[in-house]
ROZA-590220 format. One line per field, with one value per residue: residue number from 1; residue in one letter; x, z, y of N, C-alpha, C in turn. Coordinates in nm, 2 decimals. Each point is the difference from the previous one (the first is absolute). Last residue first. Layout:
<pts>
nr: NUM	...
rest: A	...
n.east: X	...
n.up: Z	...
n.north: Y	...
ca.east: X	...
ca.up: Z	...
ca.north: Y	...
c.east: X	...
c.up: Z	...
c.north: Y	...
</pts>
This chain:
<pts>
nr: 85	84	83	82	81	80	79	78	77	76	75	74	73	72	71	70	69	68	67	66	65	64	63	62	61	60	59	58	57	56	55	54	53	52	51	50	49	48	47	46	45	44	43	42	41	40	39	38	37	36	35	34	33	32	31	30	29	28	27	26	25	24	23	22	21	20	19	18	17	16	15	14	13	12	11	10	9	8	7	6	5	4	3	2	1
rest: D	I	Y	G	V	K	M	A	E	P	T	P	F	R	N	A	F	W	L	A	L	A	V	R	N	D	T	G	T	K	N	R	M	G	V	M	M	G	R	V	G	G	A	Q	I	G	L	K	K	G	I	H	E	A	S	M	G	T	L	L	L	E	A	I	D	F	E	R	P	T	L	T	Q	D	P	R	L	K	T	K	A	V	S	A	M
n.east: 1.51	-0.47	-0.42	-0.17	-0.28	0.10	0.13	-0.33	-0.22	0.20	0.13	0.17	-0.04	0.11	-0.04	-0.42	-0.37	-0.04	-0.16	-0.46	-0.24	0.00	-0.31	-0.45	-0.05	0.20	0.31	0.14	-0.13	-0.43	-0.37	-0.12	-0.26	-0.46	-0.25	-0.10	-0.37	-0.41	-0.10	-0.16	-0.45	-0.30	-0.07	-0.17	0.10	0.24	0.44	0.08	-0.26	0.13	0.35	-0.11	-0.18	0.29	0.40	0.50	0.49	0.36	0.09	-0.36	-0.10	0.22	-0.18	-0.38	0.06	0.15	-0.32	-0.22	0.22	0.13	0.33	0.18	0.09	0.17	0.47	0.11	0.16	0.25	0.25	0.32	0.01	-0.34	-0.18	-0.40	-0.24
n.up: -0.43	-0.17	-0.20	-0.15	0.16	0.41	0.37	0.25	0.33	0.43	0.23	0.15	0.03	-0.20	-0.48	-0.15	-0.01	-0.36	-0.40	-0.06	-0.12	-0.45	-0.28	0.02	-0.07	0.08	0.46	0.46	0.47	0.23	-0.29	-0.17	0.28	0.01	-0.34	0.05	0.25	-0.22	-0.25	0.23	0.10	-0.33	-0.06	0.44	0.41	0.21	-0.17	-0.42	-0.35	-0.18	-0.31	-0.45	-0.26	-0.17	-0.26	-0.04	0.01	0.33	0.29	0.25	0.43	0.36	0.14	0.29	0.46	0.23	0.14	0.41	0.41	-0.03	-0.12	0.08	0.08	0.29	-0.05	-0.52	-0.45	-0.48	-0.52	-0.37	-0.34	-0.34	-0.24	-0.25	-0.40
n.north: -0.61	0.24	-0.01	-0.46	-0.39	-0.24	0.27	0.21	-0.26	-0.08	0.45	0.54	0.53	0.41	-0.03	-0.16	0.31	0.30	-0.17	-0.05	0.38	0.13	-0.21	0.15	0.53	0.44	0.15	0.15	-0.15	0.04	-0.02	-0.42	-0.27	0.07	-0.20	-0.45	-0.13	-0.02	-0.38	-0.38	-0.01	-0.14	-0.46	-0.26	-0.34	-0.38	-0.19	-0.22	0.19	0.42	0.01	-0.09	0.35	0.33	-0.23	-0.25	-0.11	-0.02	0.36	0.19	-0.16	0.20	0.42	0.01	-0.05	0.38	0.31	-0.08	0.14	0.50	0.44	0.51	0.51	0.37	0.10	0.05	-0.24	-0.04	-0.02	-0.04	-0.36	0.00	0.45	0.29	0.28
ca.east: 0.10	0.13	0.00	0.11	-0.05	-0.05	0.11	0.06	-0.09	0.02	-0.08	0.01	-0.04	0.02	0.13	0.10	0.00	0.03	0.14	0.06	-0.02	0.10	0.13	0.02	-0.08	-0.11	0.01	0.04	0.14	0.10	0.02	0.07	0.14	0.06	0.01	0.12	0.12	0.01	0.04	0.14	0.08	0.00	0.10	-0.04	-0.05	-0.13	-0.01	0.10	-0.05	-0.11	0.05	0.06	-0.11	-0.07	-0.09	-0.15	-0.07	-0.02	0.12	0.02	-0.08	0.06	0.12	-0.04	-0.06	0.11	0.07	-0.08	0.01	-0.06	-0.10	0.05	-0.07	-0.14	-0.02	0.02	-0.11	0.00	-0.11	0.02	0.12	-0.02	0.11	0.09	-0.01
ca.up: -0.02	0.07	0.03	-0.06	-0.12	-0.10	-0.06	-0.08	-0.12	-0.10	0.04	-0.08	0.09	0.14	0.02	-0.02	0.12	0.12	0.00	0.03	0.15	0.08	-0.02	0.08	-0.04	-0.09	-0.12	-0.11	-0.06	0.10	0.05	-0.10	0.00	0.12	-0.03	-0.09	0.09	0.08	-0.09	-0.04	0.12	0.01	-0.09	-0.13	-0.01	0.05	0.13	0.09	0.04	0.09	0.13	0.07	0.03	0.12	-0.03	0.02	-0.13	-0.06	-0.06	-0.13	-0.10	-0.02	-0.08	-0.14	-0.05	-0.02	-0.12	-0.12	-0.03	0.10	-0.06	-0.01	-0.10	0.04	0.12	0.12	0.08	0.13	0.08	0.09	0.08	0.10	-0.01	0.12	0.08
ca.north: -0.10	0.04	0.14	0.08	0.06	-0.10	-0.07	0.10	0.02	-0.11	-0.12	-0.12	-0.11	0.04	0.06	-0.10	-0.10	0.07	0.02	-0.13	-0.03	0.08	-0.06	-0.12	-0.11	0.03	-0.08	0.09	-0.03	0.00	0.13	0.08	-0.05	0.06	0.15	0.02	-0.01	0.12	0.11	-0.02	0.03	0.14	0.05	0.02	0.13	0.01	0.06	-0.06	-0.14	0.01	0.05	-0.12	-0.09	0.04	0.12	-0.02	0.03	-0.13	-0.04	0.07	-0.07	-0.13	0.01	0.03	-0.13	-0.10	0.05	-0.04	-0.14	-0.08	-0.10	-0.14	-0.07	-0.02	-0.08	0.09	0.04	-0.05	0.03	0.11	-0.01	-0.11	-0.10	0.00	-0.12
c.east: 0.01	0.10	0.13	0.00	0.10	-0.04	-0.04	0.12	0.07	-0.08	0.04	-0.07	0.02	-0.03	0.02	0.14	0.11	0.01	0.05	0.15	0.06	-0.02	0.11	0.14	0.04	-0.09	-0.13	0.01	0.04	0.14	0.11	0.02	0.08	0.15	0.07	0.01	0.12	0.13	0.02	0.04	0.15	0.08	0.01	0.11	-0.04	-0.06	-0.14	-0.01	0.09	-0.06	-0.12	0.06	0.06	-0.11	-0.07	-0.07	-0.15	-0.08	-0.01	0.13	0.01	-0.07	0.07	0.13	-0.03	-0.05	0.12	0.05	-0.08	0.02	-0.06	-0.11	0.05	-0.08	-0.14	-0.02	0.04	-0.13	0.01	-0.12	0.01	0.11	-0.02	0.11	0.10
c.up: 0.13	-0.03	0.06	0.02	-0.06	-0.13	-0.10	-0.08	-0.10	-0.12	-0.09	0.06	-0.08	0.09	0.15	0.04	-0.01	0.12	0.12	0.00	0.03	0.15	0.07	-0.02	0.08	-0.04	-0.08	-0.14	-0.11	-0.06	0.11	0.04	-0.10	0.01	0.12	-0.04	-0.09	0.09	0.08	-0.08	-0.03	0.12	0.00	-0.09	-0.15	0.00	0.06	0.14	0.10	0.04	0.10	0.14	0.07	0.04	0.14	-0.04	0.02	-0.13	-0.07	-0.07	-0.13	-0.11	-0.03	-0.09	-0.15	-0.06	-0.04	-0.13	-0.12	-0.02	0.11	-0.06	-0.02	-0.11	0.04	0.12	0.11	0.07	0.13	0.09	0.11	0.09	0.11	-0.02	0.11
c.north: -0.09	-0.12	0.04	0.15	0.09	0.07	-0.10	-0.06	0.10	0.01	-0.11	-0.12	-0.13	-0.12	0.03	0.05	-0.10	-0.09	0.07	0.01	-0.13	-0.02	0.08	-0.07	-0.12	-0.11	0.03	-0.08	0.09	-0.02	0.01	0.14	0.08	-0.04	0.06	0.15	0.02	0.00	0.13	0.12	-0.01	0.05	0.15	0.06	0.02	0.14	0.02	0.06	-0.06	-0.14	0.01	0.03	-0.12	-0.09	0.04	0.13	-0.02	0.02	-0.14	-0.04	0.07	-0.08	-0.13	0.01	0.02	-0.13	-0.09	0.04	-0.05	-0.15	-0.08	-0.08	-0.15	-0.08	-0.02	-0.08	0.10	0.04	-0.07	0.03	0.11	-0.01	-0.11	-0.11	0.00
</pts>
């Protein structure tokens, strides 16, 4: 399993604005279905984007992806659910 703390994006693998939107909603514990409804896209599209995000970040699952995002881009949502101090 990839280490959440050590994994960094390569310069050519930045997250897109839509991926940031998905990550922020993922931090709130939303399912792919709820994220899709909130963003006006299908749940399958959300899942596909999360696969791409996991590939970019070197994470193995949605929890690791959420932790990766929360540790690098602190948001009020991340602080509310206790991912970061």
